[in-house]
N, C-alpha and C positions, 0 to 999 in steps of 0.2 A: 413439492414446494407449496407453501401456504398461499392463501388468497392474498394476503398482504404482500408477499414477495412478488406474486404475479402482477399485482397493481403497481408496485414500485418498478418492476421490470418494464411494464408498458410505458410508464411515465418517463423513465430514463431513455427508452428507445426513441422518444420524441425530442428529448432535451440534448442528448449527446450526439456528437458527430458519428457517422456510421462506423468509422475505424475505432473510435473510443468505445462505442457500445460493444463492438465485437471483442475488443480487449477485456472489457468489463465482464462479459459472459465467460470468456476464457479464465479470468481470475476467479470468478464465482465457482466454476466447476473444478478448477485446480485446487482451490481452497477446500471444497467439499471432499475431494479425494484425499488430501493430506489430513483432514479431520478424521476421516475413516481410518487411516493408517495410524494416527497418533492418539486415537480415542477421545478426540475433542467433539464437542457438540456440532453436528453437521448443519443444523439450521442456523446456528450462530455464524458458522463459516460461510454458508451461502449468503447470509445477510451482509456480513462484512465485505465479502467479495463483490456483491452486487452494488454496494454503496461506496466502495473505496474511492472512486473517482467522481462521485456525484458533484463535487466542487469544481470540476473541470468543464462545466457547461458554458463557460464564458472565458474571455481572454484574461491574462494575468492582471492587467490594470483594473479590470472590473472586479476581479477576485480581491485585490487590495482594497478597493472601495467598499466592497461588501464586508470585509473584515473590519474596516473602520466603522461602518454602520452598525455592525453587530457586536462591537467592542471585543473583537478577537485580537488578542495581542500577538504581534509578529516580532520575531527576533531580527537582529541586523542581518544574520545569514539568510533568513527567509526573504527579506527584502532585497538582498543581493542576488538571491537565486529564486526568482518568482515561481519556478517550477515546483517548489516545495509547498507553496501556500495552499494549494487545493486540499491538502491533507487536513489542516485545521478547519478550513471552511467546510470541507466535506463532513467532518464530525459534527460541526454545528448544524448543517443542513439535515444530516441523518437524524439528529435528535429533534430538531424543531419543525422541519418540514415533513419528514418521513415517519416521525413519531417513534423512533427507536430509543428506548430508555435504558437498554442494557449497557452498563458502563464498560464491560469487556469488549463489546462490539465497537463502541465509540472510541475507546483507547486504541483498538487495532487500526481503525481508520486514521486516527491522529498520527500514529507512528509508522504507517506503512511505507513512507518514502525514505525515512532516515534510519528506522530501527531505533533501538535503545538498549542499553545494558539490561540484563535480567528480564527480558520480555516474557510475557505469559505465552502459553502454547498457541492461543488464538492469534496473538500479535505476531508470533513467529510464522505461523501459517499464512497470514495475509501478506506479510512482508515478502516472503519467498515466493508465494503464489503470483504476486505481481511481477516478480522477476522472471519466472520460468514458464508462465502460461503459454499454451501452444501457438498463439498468434504473435508472440514476441519475436521480433526479427532476431536472427542469429547474430549473437555477439561473441567475441572470444571467451571461451570457458563455459558458455551456456550449456553445452551438452554434458560437460563434466558435472555441473551442478545438478542438472536434471537427473543424471545417473546416480547421484548419492542422496538426494533429498529424502527419499523414502526410507533410507537406512539411518541417516545422520543429519537431522535438520539443522543442528547447531553448526556443523561443518559447512553445510550449504549456505547458511547465513554468513558465516565468516568469509567464505570465498566470494560471495556476491558483494558484500560490503568492501572487501579488499579491492575487487575489480572496479567498483564504483569509485572508490577513492583514487585509484590509479588513473582511471579514465578522465576524471575531472582534473586531476593535477596535470596529466599529460596535455590536456586541452587548455591549460592555463586558466581554468575556472575555479571559483571558490568551492571549498568543501565545507559542508555543514559540520560543526564540531560533534554533533550527535552521531553522524555517520562514522566519524573517526572512533568515537567512544564505542559504538556497536562493533566495529571491526576489532578493536583491542579486546573488548570483553569476550567475544566469541573465538578469539585466536587461541589455538592450541599449538603445542609443539608441532612444527612441520617436518 
């Protein structure tokens, strides 16, 4: 790990709640493992994993206020589901506070909550690492996804997006259209 990542890690350990920081470290190392498996740049995966939730250092109302302050546009779905806002705010903070200039890393952070059709490999890695990291509480289907992710990342993405859509719909919650698009894009014949 580079000195820059060590410094970012120290900073985040002070800014994030203990559980969020532990999740962040889990995502970072899961992303690095997936990068090794799929021939992606390990340093980029570590960086994206470490910074993916850097926008969650404050409550949702404060995240919205910061997005307004930094002119980060939010969709109606993001405003309806504030849990999504930290992704765009995190990409902004990664670039402007933590001095990450690599567009691939910033895009991976931006899309880690909803995914998107035709993701780059780094985007896929961060999206699924966030879902399967070892500290994640066991949710229905998680073991299946963990079992296939190192053989078929696209199938793992489809299954996680499908389960997310079902979970939100069953709970009477809004579903971001990008999550639905991600699910449809990665769907293969079942």
